[in-house]
N, C-alpha and C positions, 0 to 999 in steps of 0.2 A: 504494499499501501506507500501510495506516495505521500510525501511527508511536505505539509502544510503549516506559514507560516500564522501566526496567530493574526496578526495584523490580516491580514488575506484574510482570513476569517470574519477576525469582528467587522471585514470592507466590502463581504458580502453583500448585504442585504441594501446599502448604497449603491452598490456597483447593480445590480438588478433592478434599483427604485430608475436609475440613469440611464436604464437599456430602455427599460420599461416610457421615459420617457420618449426616449428617440423615436422608437418604435413607432409613437403616438405621431409622435413629429411627419414621419416619413404617409402615415397612414391619413392626414390631412393631404401634405401635400402633394399625396398617390391623388385625392378628391379634385382639392383644385387644380393640374393636372389635367386631370379627364377631363374636368369641369373647363377648363379651356380650348381646351380640341373641341369642344362639340360647339367655342362659339368662335374657332377661326375666321367662319365664314362673314363673321360680322367684324372683326375690328381690326381697326385698320394695324399698321405695323409698329407705329411705335408702340400702342399700345399693349399690341402683345407682347413687345419686346420686357416690358418693364412686366409685365406681371408676372411672365419665367422669370425674372431678376431676383421680380422681389421671391419668389416661391425657391429659389438657389441661396438667395439670401437668411430664412425663414432655417431651411435646413441647417446649412451652416452654424449660423449662430445657437441653436439645439443642440447641432454636432459640438461646438464648441470651440467648431474654426473661426476665426478671424484672420479679417485681411483687411488689409491697406486698400480702401475704397479707389475705386477707377474713379475718373476727370473722363465724362462722355465727353 
């Protein structure tokens, strides 16, 4: 049986909570992308781009990925 550090055991609940939160975020982003795909024929290119970037930023934020803002 593998040996696991006590610190790892203490952080299991925290890790599981973060994982569940990230899964929920991906679920929301997936729904947003499906809705966006259904509306593409009624949206202009700028609006579509902004919606996709907003979804990507939300996923990055929820995953703890932070990047310098790109200037358009």
